KEMITOR-18822 format. One record per residue: residue number from 0; residue in one letter; z, y, x of N, C-alpha, C in turn. Coordinates in Angstrom, 2 decimals. Layout:
REM residues N
R;nr;rest;n_up;n_north;n_east;ca_up;ca_north;ca_east;c_up;c_north;c_east
R;NUM;a;Z;Y;X;Z;Y;X;Z;Y;X
...
***
This chain:
REM residues 171
R;nr;rest;n_up;n_north;n_east;ca_up;ca_north;ca_east;c_up;c_north;c_east
R;0;m;21.92;-29.29;20.46;21.62;-27.96;21.27;22.40;-28.22;22.64
R;1;s;21.67;-27.66;23.70;22.08;-27.84;24.98;22.69;-26.53;25.38
R;2;t;23.94;-26.64;26.08;24.68;-25.42;26.64;24.53;-25.23;28.07
R;3;v;25.09;-24.10;28.55;25.04;-23.74;30.03;26.09;-24.92;30.56
R;4;s;26.95;-25.34;30.05;27.83;-26.37;30.55;26.89;-27.79;30.87
R;5;d;26.14;-27.97;29.86;25.15;-29.24;29.93;24.27;-28.86;31.02
R;6;g;23.71;-27.63;31.27;22.98;-27.32;32.26;23.44;-27.39;33.63
R;7;v;24.72;-27.15;33.72;25.40;-27.17;35.01;25.72;-28.70;35.48
R;8;a;25.96;-29.58;34.41;26.18;-30.88;34.66;24.74;-31.40;35.20
R;9;i;23.64;-31.19;34.59;22.40;-31.53;34.89;22.13;-31.06;36.40
R;10;w;22.38;-29.79;36.63;22.12;-29.11;38.08;22.97;-29.87;38.92
R;11;l;24.08;-30.24;38.62;24.96;-31.08;39.82;24.21;-32.39;40.15
R;12;s;23.78;-33.09;39.19;22.90;-34.28;39.40;21.73;-33.89;40.28
R;13;e;21.02;-32.88;39.89;19.71;-32.64;40.56;19.99;-32.19;42.04
R;14;k;21.09;-31.82;42.29;21.59;-31.49;43.69;22.29;-32.75;44.40
R;15;e;22.31;-33.62;43.73;22.94;-34.91;44.07;24.46;-34.65;44.52
R;16;i;25.13;-33.95;43.64;26.50;-33.61;43.87;27.23;-34.69;42.92
R;17;t;27.92;-35.46;43.69;28.37;-36.88;43.08;29.85;-36.70;42.64
R;18;y;30.41;-35.75;43.28;31.90;-35.70;42.91;32.37;-34.29;42.62
R;19;a;33.24;-34.12;41.64;33.84;-32.77;41.36;35.26;-33.12;41.32
R;20;f;36.08;-32.25;41.99;37.59;-32.57;42.18;38.13;-31.42;41.30
R;21;g;39.26;-31.75;40.67;39.91;-30.44;39.82;40.87;-30.83;38.91
R;22;i;41.17;-29.91;38.21;42.10;-30.09;36.97;41.42;-29.38;35.81
R;23;i;41.66;-30.01;34.72;41.01;-29.67;33.41;41.99;-28.73;32.71
R;24;g;41.53;-27.59;32.19;42.34;-26.63;31.56;41.47;-25.90;30.42
R;25;g;42.30;-24.96;29.67;41.53;-24.35;28.54;40.28;-23.58;28.93
R;26;g;40.43;-22.94;30.17;39.21;-22.22;30.67;37.98;-23.02;31.32
R;27;n;38.18;-24.35;31.41;37.00;-25.15;31.88;36.76;-26.21;31.13
R;28;v;37.26;-26.45;29.94;37.16;-27.80;29.26;35.65;-28.07;28.87
R;29;s;34.92;-27.10;28.52;33.56;-27.25;28.26;32.78;-27.89;29.47
R;30;l;33.06;-27.34;30.65;32.37;-27.98;31.97;32.75;-29.30;32.07
R;31;w;34.12;-29.62;31.94;34.50;-30.86;32.19;33.85;-31.92;31.21
R;32;d;33.74;-31.53;29.94;33.27;-32.28;28.95;31.69;-32.70;29.20
R;33;a;31.09;-31.59;29.49;29.58;-31.89;29.75;29.39;-32.63;30.94
R;34;i;30.13;-32.53;31.96;29.93;-33.48;33.19;30.31;-34.73;32.89
R;35;a;31.37;-34.96;32.24;31.92;-36.44;31.88;30.72;-36.99;30.90
R;36;r;30.29;-36.19;29.81;29.18;-36.83;29.06;27.96;-37.18;29.97
R;37;h;27.57;-36.32;30.73;26.35;-36.57;31.53;26.47;-37.76;32.49
R;38;k;27.63;-38.12;32.91;27.91;-39.50;33.81;27.12;-39.48;34.98
R;39;k;26.79;-38.41;35.62;26.18;-38.48;36.99;26.97;-37.95;38.08
R;40;t;28.01;-37.12;37.74;28.98;-36.54;38.81;30.36;-36.98;38.34
R;41;q;30.99;-37.73;39.18;32.40;-38.30;38.97;33.42;-37.27;39.00
R;42;l;34.17;-37.17;37.95;35.33;-36.30;37.82;36.55;-36.87;38.68
R;43;v;37.10;-36.15;39.60;38.29;-36.85;40.02;39.39;-35.75;39.75
R;44;c;40.44;-36.20;39.14;41.57;-35.31;38.66;42.49;-35.22;39.77
R;45;c;42.97;-34.15;40.12;43.81;-33.87;41.32;45.27;-33.35;40.58
R;46;h;46.30;-33.32;41.35;47.53;-32.69;40.82;47.78;-31.35;41.11
R;47;h;46.78;-30.65;41.96;47.02;-29.22;42.23;45.73;-28.53;42.62
R;48;e;45.34;-27.46;42.04;44.13;-26.88;42.38;43.87;-26.71;43.94
R;49;q;44.78;-26.38;44.77;44.64;-26.29;46.20;44.23;-27.60;46.69
R;50;a;44.83;-28.72;46.15;44.47;-30.10;46.58;43.12;-30.44;46.20
R;51;a;42.58;-29.99;44.96;41.32;-30.24;44.46;40.28;-29.52;45.46
R;52;v;40.43;-28.24;45.89;39.48;-27.70;46.82;39.53;-28.36;48.19
R;53;m;40.76;-28.59;48.61;40.92;-29.43;49.96;40.08;-30.74;49.70
R;54;a;40.37;-31.47;48.68;39.61;-32.78;48.58;38.09;-32.65;48.56
R;55;a;37.69;-31.64;47.90;36.26;-31.37;47.73;35.78;-31.08;49.20
R;56;t;36.40;-30.36;50.03;36.05;-29.92;51.21;35.87;-31.15;52.16
R;57;y;37.01;-32.00;52.10;37.05;-32.93;53.11;36.21;-34.10;52.76
R;58;y;36.00;-34.32;51.56;34.90;-35.30;51.09;33.57;-34.77;51.55
R;59;g;33.20;-33.62;51.48;32.00;-33.14;51.96;31.92;-33.19;53.50
R;60;r;32.99;-33.03;54.15;32.95;-33.12;55.64;32.80;-34.63;55.98
R;61;q;33.47;-35.51;55.41;33.46;-36.93;55.74;32.09;-37.50;55.41
R;62;c;31.48;-37.25;54.27;30.33;-37.91;53.74;29.04;-36.94;54.07
R;63;g;29.17;-35.77;54.50;28.04;-34.96;54.78;27.32;-34.39;53.51
R;64;r;28.00;-34.31;52.30;27.60;-33.93;51.08;28.45;-32.84;50.57
R;65;i;27.84;-31.94;49.84;28.72;-30.85;49.23;29.38;-31.52;48.06
R;66;a;30.64;-31.01;47.74;31.28;-31.14;46.59;31.71;-30.06;45.78
R;67;i;32.12;-30.32;44.58;32.53;-29.09;43.71;34.06;-29.36;43.58
R;68;a;34.75;-28.14;43.34;36.04;-28.02;42.84;35.93;-27.34;41.44
R;69;l;36.57;-27.83;40.53;36.71;-27.19;39.06;38.02;-26.81;38.82
R;70;v;38.28;-25.55;38.53;39.53;-24.99;38.27;39.38;-24.14;37.04
R;71;t;40.56;-23.95;36.44;40.75;-23.18;35.04;41.02;-21.69;35.59
R;72;t;41.34;-20.86;34.55;41.55;-19.55;34.62;43.16;-19.44;35.05
R;73;g;43.35;-18.21;35.50;44.80;-17.69;35.66;45.31;-18.55;36.82
R;74;a;46.43;-19.02;36.71;47.18;-19.62;37.91;46.21;-20.90;38.36
R;75;g;45.50;-21.38;37.61;44.47;-22.43;38.17;43.64;-21.94;39.13
R;76;s;43.10;-20.91;39.07;42.19;-20.44;39.83;42.92;-19.73;41.14
R;77;t;44.03;-19.08;40.94;44.83;-18.45;42.03;45.34;-19.56;43.03
R;78;n;45.62;-20.73;42.26;46.25;-21.98;43.14;45.12;-22.36;44.03
R;79;a;43.85;-22.31;43.63;42.76;-22.81;44.49;42.73;-21.90;45.69
R;80;i;43.17;-20.60;45.88;42.81;-19.72;46.85;43.13;-20.23;48.26
R;81;t;44.12;-20.87;48.33;44.64;-21.42;49.72;43.53;-22.41;50.35
R;82;g;43.16;-23.33;49.52;42.02;-24.30;49.82;40.72;-23.66;50.19
R;83;v;40.40;-22.49;49.38;39.24;-21.90;49.71;39.38;-21.11;51.04
R;84;m;40.44;-20.54;51.25;40.65;-19.93;52.56;40.46;-20.78;53.66
R;85;a;41.12;-22.10;53.59;40.95;-23.07;54.66;39.49;-23.54;54.87
R;86;a;38.79;-23.56;53.81;37.39;-23.98;53.82;36.65;-22.85;54.52
R;87;f;36.93;-21.57;54.20;36.32;-20.40;54.86;36.51;-20.46;56.51
R;88;m;37.81;-20.62;56.77;38.25;-20.47;58.10;37.45;-21.80;58.97
R;89;d;37.21;-22.85;58.15;36.62;-24.17;58.75;35.05;-24.09;58.66
R;90;s;34.54;-23.06;58.08;33.25;-23.07;57.83;32.63;-24.34;57.05
R;91;a;33.44;-24.88;56.04;33.04;-26.03;55.20;32.41;-25.75;53.91
R;92;p;31.37;-26.24;53.66;30.68;-25.94;52.39;31.32;-26.67;51.15
R;93;v;31.60;-25.72;50.16;32.27;-26.17;49.16;31.90;-25.15;47.99
R;94;i;31.73;-25.60;46.73;31.44;-24.55;45.62;32.65;-24.71;44.71
R;95;v;33.38;-23.61;44.40;34.49;-23.72;43.42;33.77;-23.03;42.11
R;96;i;33.95;-23.69;40.97;33.52;-23.27;39.72;34.85;-23.07;38.92
R;97;s;35.10;-21.85;38.79;36.38;-21.52;37.95;36.03;-21.03;36.48
R;98;g;36.89;-21.73;35.62;36.71;-21.26;34.05;37.36;-20.07;34.01
R;99;n;37.16;-19.37;33.04;37.86;-18.06;32.65;37.79;-17.69;31.07
R;100;e;38.39;-16.67;30.90;38.37;-16.18;29.36;36.97;-15.67;29.16
R;101;s;36.56;-15.34;27.92;35.23;-14.97;27.57;34.87;-13.68;28.29
R;102;a;33.57;-13.56;28.45;33.07;-12.34;29.24;33.51;-11.02;28.66
R;103;e;33.63;-11.07;27.32;33.88;-9.89;26.65;35.46;-9.42;26.98
R;104;a;36.30;-10.45;27.06;37.55;-10.35;27.37;37.94;-9.75;28.80
R;105;l;37.01;-10.19;29.59;36.93;-9.78;31.01;36.59;-8.42;31.20
R;106;k;35.92;-7.77;30.48;35.68;-6.27;30.37;36.71;-5.44;30.13
R;107;s;37.78;-5.92;29.56;38.95;-5.08;29.29;39.64;-4.44;30.49
R;108;g;40.28;-3.31;30.50;40.61;-2.63;31.56;42.18;-2.91;31.79
R;109;t;42.70;-3.94;30.93;44.04;-4.42;31.08;44.31;-5.37;32.41
R;110;r;45.53;-5.43;32.77;45.91;-6.28;33.71;45.61;-7.70;33.59
R;111;v;45.94;-8.24;32.50;45.50;-9.57;32.11;44.56;-9.46;31.08
R;112;r;43.50;-10.36;31.10;42.36;-10.19;30.07;42.33;-11.48;29.33
R;113;g;42.57;-11.34;28.10;42.59;-12.60;27.29;44.09;-13.18;27.47
R;114;t;44.09;-14.47;27.56;45.41;-15.19;27.76;45.91;-15.13;29.24
R;115;q;45.00;-15.53;30.03;45.33;-15.62;31.52;43.99;-15.12;32.40
R;116;g;43.10;-14.38;31.81;41.94;-14.04;32.53;42.11;-12.88;33.54
R;117;y;41.45;-12.98;34.61;41.28;-11.84;35.56;39.98;-12.05;36.31
R;118;d;39.54;-11.02;36.99;38.19;-11.17;37.61;38.47;-12.00;39.07
R;119;s;38.33;-13.26;38.96;38.54;-14.19;39.94;37.35;-14.17;40.93
R;120;a;36.14;-13.85;40.62;35.18;-13.62;41.58;35.44;-12.56;42.42
R;121;m;35.87;-11.27;42.00;36.07;-10.22;42.69;37.17;-10.58;43.67
R;122;l;38.25;-11.39;43.27;39.33;-11.78;44.29;38.84;-12.49;45.34
R;123;a;37.85;-13.50;45.09;37.32;-14.27;46.14;36.38;-13.76;47.11
R;124;v;35.86;-12.62;46.76;34.82;-12.08;47.70;35.14;-11.92;49.12
R;125;g;36.34;-11.71;49.63;36.98;-11.59;50.91;36.97;-12.80;51.71
R;126;f;36.90;-13.94;51.03;37.13;-15.14;51.83;36.13;-16.34;51.31
R;127;t;35.03;-15.68;50.87;33.89;-16.75;50.58;32.49;-16.12;51.05
R;128;k;31.56;-17.01;51.17;30.18;-16.46;51.49;29.43;-15.66;50.29
R;129;y;29.83;-16.26;49.08;29.30;-15.70;48.02;30.19;-15.96;46.73
R;130;a;30.34;-14.82;45.93;31.17;-15.01;44.78;30.58;-14.12;43.69
R;131;a;30.50;-14.84;42.40;29.82;-14.26;41.36;30.31;-14.76;39.92
R;132;r;30.34;-13.99;38.93;30.49;-14.53;37.59;29.15;-15.04;37.07
R;133;l;29.16;-16.13;36.65;27.86;-16.84;36.00;27.41;-16.21;34.77
R;134;p;26.17;-15.69;34.74;25.68;-15.09;33.49;25.05;-16.32;32.67
R;135;s;24.90;-16.04;31.53;24.32;-17.05;30.54;22.77;-17.07;30.62
R;136;n;22.14;-16.02;31.10;20.75;-16.04;31.32;20.16;-16.38;32.48
R;137;s;20.77;-16.23;33.44;20.31;-16.59;34.93;21.27;-17.63;35.71
R;138;w;21.94;-18.49;34.94;22.84;-19.27;35.41;22.35;-20.20;36.70
R;139;r;21.25;-20.71;36.46;20.65;-21.63;37.40;20.34;-20.79;38.74
R;140;n;19.75;-19.61;38.56;19.57;-18.81;39.82;20.86;-18.64;40.66
R;141;v;21.92;-18.28;39.90;23.32;-18.00;40.64;23.70;-19.36;41.18
R;142;l;23.62;-20.52;40.66;24.03;-21.70;41.13;23.30;-22.07;42.31
R;143;d;21.92;-21.97;42.23;20.98;-22.27;43.35;21.45;-21.35;44.64
R;144;f;21.63;-19.96;44.46;22.01;-19.19;45.52;23.42;-19.55;46.02
R;145;a;24.26;-19.96;45.20;25.63;-20.36;45.73;25.33;-21.64;46.60
R;146;y;24.52;-22.60;46.22;24.41;-23.82;46.91;23.69;-23.54;48.28
R;147;h;22.71;-22.66;48.21;22.03;-22.17;49.57;23.05;-21.53;50.35
R;148;e;23.83;-20.60;49.86;24.68;-19.88;50.75;25.78;-20.87;51.44
R;149;a;26.35;-21.77;50.55;27.38;-22.75;51.02;26.77;-23.68;52.27
R;150;t;25.56;-23.89;52.02;25.10;-25.14;52.93;24.11;-24.42;54.20
R;151;r;23.98;-23.10;54.27;23.03;-22.67;55.16;24.10;-22.35;56.36
R;152;p;23.70;-22.37;57.58;24.50;-21.98;58.70;25.04;-20.44;58.70
R;153;r;25.98;-20.23;59.02;27.43;-20.75;58.97;27.86;-21.08;57.76
R;154;m;28.09;-22.46;57.49;28.42;-22.92;56.24;29.80;-22.30;55.67
R;155;g;30.07;-22.35;54.34;31.28;-21.98;53.99;31.34;-21.99;52.50
R;156;p;32.48;-21.65;51.74;32.71;-21.79;50.40;32.13;-20.68;49.62
R;157;c;31.71;-21.10;48.38;31.24;-20.01;47.48;32.04;-20.37;46.04
R;158;w;32.14;-19.06;45.39;33.03;-19.15;44.22;32.19;-18.66;43.02
R;159;i;32.15;-19.61;41.99;31.38;-19.16;40.81;32.28;-19.18;39.60
R;160;d;32.54;-18.01;39.00;33.30;-17.86;37.87;32.52;-18.08;36.53
R;161;c;33.12;-18.86;35.75;32.17;-19.23;34.46;33.03;-19.07;33.10
R;162;p;32.70;-17.84;32.52;33.64;-17.51;31.41;33.52;-18.68;30.29
R;163;k;34.34;-18.74;29.31;34.21;-19.76;28.25;33.01;-19.50;27.38
R;164;d;32.67;-18.38;27.14;31.59;-18.06;26.19;30.19;-18.41;26.89
R;165;v;30.16;-18.19;28.41;29.06;-18.64;28.98;29.03;-20.04;28.96
R;166;q;30.08;-20.78;29.41;29.99;-22.29;29.22;29.40;-22.80;27.95
R;167;n;29.57;-22.18;26.80;29.09;-22.66;25.59;27.99;-21.95;25.04
R;168;a;27.37;-21.08;25.76;25.87;-20.46;25.31;24.93;-21.51;25.32
R;169;a;24.08;-21.23;24.39;22.92;-22.11;24.05;21.83;-21.93;25.20
R;170;i;21.19;-22.90;25.63;19.98;-22.57;26.58;18.88;-23.45;25.95
***
């Protein structure tokens, strides 16, 4: 059975995205696993999520290719914000894919949803060209749009939030 995470890994190779920088966590483990199994995009482990976004940004600038930053939910995604803001100010194309709690948990009206979940896409709207939660039924369209937005003039970062249940949804 193929999952959305497997689809994302294949999408990365189709877009010739050869590097993903980040930190593995409970909210993005399925994405990391799929990318590692697919063996087309190299995972680069960083010591901090801010550093992961900055590494993806500056790799892209140096090589002229877009890179991905993979972060987990909660503090993992809030730590990435400084790097994303820097990319936004510098008009640097980068796509952040943040893991999150299940989509059902994110519907809750409480302050914290699940263990560490929150609406990271809503938070990122003010300093990205595009921010959205990845749906299981049209995930490819959302990723394609994020790639288009990140790379068209005036370039800049995009944020895609991917809940755990969406990562593991069958396609």
